[in-house]
Structures are given as structure tokens and as C-alpha cells.
C-alpha positions as a printed NumPy array, in Angstrom:
array([[  7.505,  -8.26 ,   9.279],
       [  4.379, -10.115,   8.746],
       [  0.973,  -9.081,   7.219],
       [ -1.548,  -8.642,   9.961],
       [ -5.153,  -9.443,   9.035],
       [ -7.769,  -8.679,  11.779],
       [-11.216, -10.274,  11.561],
       [-13.047,  -8.807,  14.584],
       [-15.425, -11.504,  16.298],
       [-18.349,  -9.177,  16.436],
       [-21.993, -10.427,  15.754],
       [-22.919,  -7.115,  14.051],
       [-20.1  ,  -7.495,  11.686],
       [-21.081, -11.128,  11.009],
       [-24.701, -10.031,  10.604],
       [-23.906,  -7.382,   7.95 ],
       [-21.587,  -9.735,   6.066],
       [-24.478, -12.374,   5.816],
       [-26.671,  -9.555,   4.401],
       [-24.103,  -8.906,   1.664],
       [-23.646, -12.559,   0.83 ],
       [-27.391, -13.1  ,   0.21 ],
       [-28.055, -12.755,  -3.505],
       [-31.543, -11.606,  -2.776],
       [-30.548,  -8.596,  -0.673],
       [-31.996,  -5.49 ,  -2.37 ],
       [-29.474,  -2.788,  -3.452],
       [-30.312,  -0.127,  -0.733],
       [-29.893,  -2.817,   1.984],
       [-26.567,  -4.071,   0.343],
       [-25.313,  -0.438,   0.342],
       [-26.433,  -0.234,   3.998],
       [-24.542,  -3.434,   4.758],
       [-21.321,  -1.997,   3.35 ],
       [-21.809,   1.22 ,   5.251],
       [-22.322,  -0.604,   8.506],
       [-19.162,  -2.794,   8.006],
       [-17.262,   0.289,   7.254],
       [-18.279,   1.846,  10.462],
       [-17.46 ,  -1.209,  12.7  ],
       [-14.339,  -2.146,  10.892],
       [-12.956,   1.38 ,  11.068],
       [-13.751,   1.45 ,  14.768],
       [-11.575,  -1.642,  15.192],
       [ -8.816,  -0.117,  12.903],
       [ -8.57 ,   2.934,  15.042],
       [ -8.369,   1.115,  18.443],
       [ -4.578,   1.047,  18.808],
       [ -3.539,   3.36 ,  16.025],
       [ -5.229,   6.728,  16.454],
       [ -2.844,   9.41 ,  17.813],
       [ -3.946,  10.838,  21.142],
       [ -2.626,  12.545,  24.122],
       [ -3.495,  13.157,  27.852],
       [ -4.981,  16.421,  28.664],
       [ -6.062,  18.1  ,  31.941],
       [ -9.649,  19.323,  32.155],
       [-11.693,  20.88 ,  34.802],
       [-14.883,  19.152,  35.834],
       [-17.646,  20.764,  37.887],
       [-15.952,  19.22 ,  40.99 ],
       [-12.279,  19.109,  40.345],
       [ -9.394,  18.749,  37.754],
       [ -9.017,  15.603,  35.931],
       [ -6.793,  13.94 ,  33.331],
       [ -8.548,  12.808,  30.07 ],
       [ -7.54 ,  11.633,  26.644],
       [ -8.128,  13.619,  23.508],
       [ -7.425,  12.836,  19.901],
       [ -4.405,  14.487,  18.469],
       [ -6.049,  16.704,  15.832],
       [ -2.7  ,  18.075,  14.459],
       [ -2.022,  14.66 ,  12.779],
       [ -3.731,  14.5  ,   9.337],
       [ -5.956,  11.454,   8.641],
       [ -6.54 ,  10.608,   4.909],
       [ -9.415,   8.418,   3.632],
       [ -8.79 ,   6.765,   0.311],
       [-12.036,   4.891,  -0.985],
       [-11.938,   2.785,  -4.15 ],
       [-15.111,   3.572,  -6.011],
       [-17.87 ,   2.43 ,  -5.873],
       [-18.012,  -0.079,  -2.982],
       [-15.154,   1.505,  -1.003],
       [-17.123,   4.744,  -1.019],
       [-20.015,   2.849,   0.784],
       [-17.565,   1.695,   3.383],
       [-16.304,   5.305,   3.824],
       [-19.847,   6.421,   4.451],
       [-19.904,   4.34 ,   7.671],
       [-16.209,   4.947,   8.558],
       [-16.599,   8.654,   8.537],
       [-18.975,   8.392,  11.526],
       [-16.064,   7.394,  13.811],
       [-13.173,   9.124,  12.158],
       [-12.061,  12.396,  13.628],
       [-11.612,  15.156,  11.068],
       [-10.785,  12.914,   8.125],
       [ -9.742,  14.303,   4.657],
       [-11.492,  12.488,   1.861],
       [ -9.314,  11.808,  -1.178],
       [-11.494,  11.005,  -4.153],
       [ -9.825,  10.102,  -7.478],
       [ -6.709,   8.284,  -6.292],
       [ -3.626,   8.977,  -4.188],
       [ -2.842,  12.754,  -3.509],
       [  0.484,  13.916,  -5.177],
       [  1.733,  15.191,  -1.751],
       [  1.035,  13.685,   1.592],
       [  2.111,  14.972,   4.972],
       [  4.851,  12.909,   6.519],
       [  3.002,  12.418,   9.658],
       [ -0.473,  11.502,   8.057],
       [ -2.249,   8.309,   8.731],
       [ -4.111,   6.772,   5.755],
       [ -7.155,   4.515,   5.641],
       [ -7.873,   2.734,   2.213],
       [-11.376,   1.603,   1.836],
       [-11.813,  -1.335,  -0.719],
       [-15.035,  -3.275,  -0.836],
       [-13.222,  -6.597,  -1.31 ],
       [ -9.738,  -8.034,  -2.006],
       [ -9.782, -10.867,  -4.45 ],
       [ -6.4  , -11.246,  -6.19 ],
       [ -4.966,  -8.197,  -4.578],
       [ -3.839,  -6.397,  -7.747],
       [ -6.199,  -3.263,  -7.327],
       [ -5.049,  -2.644,  -3.832],
       [ -1.352,  -3.264,  -4.701],
       [ -1.633,  -0.385,  -7.239],
       [ -2.634,   1.997,  -4.599],
       [ -0.032,   0.574,  -2.077],
       [  2.639,   1.145,  -4.737],
       [  1.667,   4.678,  -5.398],
       [  1.945,   5.346,  -1.639],
       [  5.301,   3.542,  -1.561],
       [  6.49 ,   5.973,  -4.303],
       [  5.981,   8.742,  -1.696],
       [  7.942,   6.849,   0.84 ],
       [  4.845,   6.179,   3.011],
       [  5.631,   3.629,   5.729],
       [  3.033,   0.847,   5.66 ],
       [  2.697,   1.148,   9.44 ],
       [  0.968,   4.448,   8.733],
       [ -1.693,   2.712,   6.54 ],
       [ -4.767,   0.834,   7.572],
       [ -6.948,  -1.11 ,   4.919],
       [-10.605,  -1.682,   5.554],
       [-12.344,  -4.197,   3.427],
       [-15.683,  -6.075,   3.694],
       [-14.043,  -9.336,   2.35 ],
       [-10.66 , -10.689,   1.422],
       [ -9.53 , -13.925,  -0.241],
       [ -6.494, -15.951,   0.68 ],
       [ -4.918, -15.53 ,  -2.685],
       [ -4.993, -11.843,  -2.344],
       [ -3.489, -11.712,   1.069],
       [ -0.621, -14.032,   0.056],
       [  0.251, -11.742,  -2.862],
       [  0.05 ,  -8.531,  -0.736],
       [  1.894, -10.135,   2.069],
       [  4.865, -10.992,  -0.157],
       [  5.194,  -7.426,  -1.456],
       [  4.06 ,  -5.293,   1.491],
       [  4.333,  -7.522,   4.568],
       [  4.131,  -4.729,   7.189],
       [  0.539,  -3.793,   6.657],
       [ -2.714,  -3.961,   8.708],
       [ -5.915,  -5.151,   7.014],
       [ -9.251,  -5.188,   8.86 ],
       [-12.125,  -7.247,   7.167],
       [-15.319,  -9.111,   8.053],
       [-14.123, -12.506,   6.791],
       [-11.29 , -14.346,   4.806],
       [-12.782, -16.448,   1.992],
       [-10.853, -19.631,   0.791],
       [-10.855, -19.172,  -2.954],
       [-11.443, -17.134,  -6.081],
       [-12.789, -18.066,  -9.519],
       [-10.769, -17.887, -12.72 ],
       [-12.202, -14.471, -13.3  ],
       [-11.212, -13.197,  -9.836],
       [-14.596, -13.49 ,  -8.011],
       [-14.339, -14.522,  -4.435],
       [-15.956, -17.761,  -3.335],
       [-18.4  , -17.705,  -1.487],
       [-18.181, -13.982,  -1.821],
       [-20.571, -10.98 ,  -1.798],
       [-20.957, -10.767,  -5.494],
       [-19.794,  -7.737,  -7.547],
       [-20.513,  -4.5  ,  -5.702],
       [-20.369,  -2.456,  -8.857],
       [-23.328,  -4.33 , -10.293],
       [-25.222,  -4.808,  -6.92 ],
       [-24.997,  -1.169,  -6.166],
       [-25.837,   0.11 ,  -9.746],
       [-29.197,  -1.749,  -9.672],
       [-30.083,   0.543,  -6.704],
       [-30.269,   3.51 ,  -9.043],
       [-31.907,   1.7  , -11.768],
       [-34.681,   0.373,  -9.428],
       [-35.594,   4.052,  -8.585],
       [-36.27 ,   5.062, -12.181]])
């Protein structure tokens, strides 16, 4: 079992990551960048994971076999506020019938449910591990979990990989280092601060 980290080579993903990195990006555009990354990274996360089935349909000319999403399988979205919520705003555009879980991990999760965790960035990995450990207490198989994050640091990935190796993480980039206080280098700044100024600027 090994940690799988997917960085899709898509120019739109690279574009929006660059927007987030720029310290001069206004807060509304910064929020839009997180939303766009949430959409494209969720699309990639669902590619080989979303339950589906073949179904016969009748076209105007004949019968044909198509593919439909298996709606009986619950899909839970767990955003870490605030930045993870912006990622979720984008992800919900491509998620079929998701159940949004605000405020942490639900006390009871269906044994067949798929879970997507939205976290704006993974620096030392501690915050994400807390959520993963809560899911582990409910005997949730890591293969039923996908993590969507704008940015991750190598140190965080190493820590997560040692404790929960059988996990899939989708991100825009893997940055090489973190500062002593846990900020990723080169990073995207602190989303809590950069998003909060959006509200301040409207007052």
C-alpha cells in the first residue's frame, strides 16, 4: 500500500494555482481560484472512482446501452473551513447528489459511502490526519476516501503516507518545503487571511 498523489497536468489547473500564488491577487479572485481548482480536481478525482452501471435506454431510433451514475451509493463532502469550503463550491458542480457535511465528520456513515475531503492546503499534515483518524474510528476504508487540496507540501505527504498509506490525494502542485510555523514554500499564503479580506473590502 502506497500513498497516491495525483497532480493533473492541465493548463487550467496550473493557471488558477498561479493566481493563488500571486500575493497581489484580490480576495474575490483568490476565492474564485480555489473554486476553480475544486471543480477541476474533483473532476479528476471522480474519473476512476465514481460508482456507475450500464443501463439500456431507448433513443429516437433504437435501443442503446449507456452509463449512469449509481445514485444509491451515498457521496459525502467534508470541507475544512474556510478554504476547503471554496474548493467545495467548485466541486459541487461535478458531484452527483453529494451530501455536504459542515462541522466535522458525521457520527454515523453508511458503509458504502464515498467521502471527499476538501482542504485548501496540506502543510505538515496534522489537520488532515485528525479528520482521517476520525474516519478510521468508524472503520472507513481509506480506499473510499478522496482528498482534494489546492496545494501540498512534501513533509505533510510523508507524515500522512506513514500513517494512512492507502489514500488518494488530488492537488495542483507539490511544494518542496515549509517554514518553521508551517507555511508552505512557495505556497499560496494563508487562505483564512486572504479570504477574510474579501469581506473587509466590501464594508
